[in-house]
Each structure stands twice: as C-alpha cells, then as structure tokens.
C-alpha positions as CSV (number, residue, x, y, z in Angstrom):
1,X,-16.2,-5.8,22.7
2,X,-18.5,-8.8,22.9
3,X,-18.7,-8.9,19.1
4,X,-14.9,-9.1,18.9
5,X,-14.7,-11.9,21.5
6,X,-17.5,-13.9,19.7
7,X,-15.8,-13.4,16.3
8,X,-12.5,-14.6,17.8
9,X,-14.1,-17.7,19.3
10,X,-15.6,-18.5,15.8
11,X,-12.3,-17.9,14.1
12,X,-13.7,-15.0,12.2
13,X,-11.7,-12.1,13.8
14,X,-9.9,-11.2,10.5
15,X,-13.2,-10.6,8.8
16,X,-13.7,-7.6,11.0
17,X,-10.4,-6.0,10.0
18,X,-10.2,-3.2,7.5
19,X,-7.4,-2.9,4.9
20,X,-4.8,-0.2,5.5
21,X,-5.8,1.5,2.3
22,X,-9.1,2.5,4.0
23,X,-7.0,5.0,6.0
24,X,-6.3,6.9,2.8
25,X,-9.6,7.3,1.0
26,X,-8.6,10.4,-1.0
27,X,-5.2,9.2,-2.1
28,X,-4.9,8.0,-5.7
29,X,-3.9,4.4,-6.6
30,X,-0.9,3.7,-8.8
31,X,0.2,0.3,-10.1
32,X,3.8,-0.6,-10.9
33,X,5.4,-3.4,-12.9
34,X,7.7,-6.1,-11.4
35,X,10.9,-4.1,-12.1
36,X,9.6,-1.1,-10.2
37,X,8.4,-3.3,-7.4
38,X,11.8,-4.8,-7.0
39,X,13.3,-1.3,-6.8
40,X,10.7,-0.3,-4.2
41,X,11.4,-3.4,-2.1
42,X,15.1,-2.5,-2.2
43,X,14.4,1.0,-0.9
44,X,15.0,2.8,-4.1
45,X,13.1,5.6,-5.8
46,X,11.2,4.9,-9.0
47,X,10.6,7.0,-12.1
48,X,7.0,7.3,-12.9
49,X,5.0,9.6,-15.2
50,X,2.4,10.9,-12.8
51,X,1.2,14.1,-11.1
52,X,3.0,15.2,-8.0
53,X,1.5,14.2,-4.7
54,X,0.8,11.1,-2.5
55,X,-0.1,7.7,-4.0
56,X,-1.0,4.3,-2.7
57,X,1.3,2.0,-4.7
58,X,0.3,-1.5,-5.7
59,X,2.5,-4.3,-7.2
60,X,1.6,-6.3,-10.3
61,X,-0.2,-8.9,-8.1
62,X,-2.5,-6.2,-6.8
63,X,-1.0,-6.1,-3.2
64,X,-0.4,-2.8,-1.5
65,X,3.3,-2.0,-1.4
66,X,3.5,1.5,0.0
67,X,2.3,5.0,0.5
68,X,4.6,7.0,-1.8
69,X,5.2,10.6,-2.7
70,X,5.7,11.7,-6.3
71,X,7.7,14.8,-7.1
72,X,8.9,15.7,-10.6
73,X,8.1,12.1,-11.9
74,X,10.2,10.5,-9.1
75,X,8.3,8.4,-6.5
76,X,9.8,7.8,-3.1
77,X,8.6,5.7,-0.2
78,X,6.7,7.5,2.6
79,X,5.6,4.2,4.4
80,X,6.1,0.7,3.1
81,X,3.5,-2.0,3.9
82,X,5.5,-5.1,2.9
83,X,7.6,-7.5,5.0
84,X,11.4,-7.1,4.7
C-alpha cells in the first residue's frame, strides 16, 4: 500500500497498472482493418477467416477493442474495451 501511495505522490501511479490483455494470456490476438473496427464500434458482428474460439481484437492503430468470440467465421463481441 505504501508503494501505491508513494507512486501516486510522484504522479507515477499509472506506471503500476497492467493492461487488460494481461488477464487473457492464452487468448490469441486478432487485428482488424478500419472497416471492421467501425462495425465493431457499432455493435455489429464481423466476418473473419479464423478458427473458432475467443480472440482479443485490436484495431488498425494497435489499440485493444474487445474480447470477441469467433464461430463459423463470424466474430461477435463478448466484452468491448472502447468508450462509446
């Protein structure tokens, strides 16, 4: 706790935070193009040629968009990580 307080006082608290992707170490990463990102941000499913299962989905800028689920080459949102 003292380390957290000291980091906060130095303005370095964010340096101690882990990215959300660290919660899913065994989930594969998938990148999408701008058109797919737009569909995802609008809550739509996206066609993708990939194996079935969960995937961490990143936009063309490298930012994490969501945890998705792929079934029969259709990816749907399980949990989004972007602001709406």
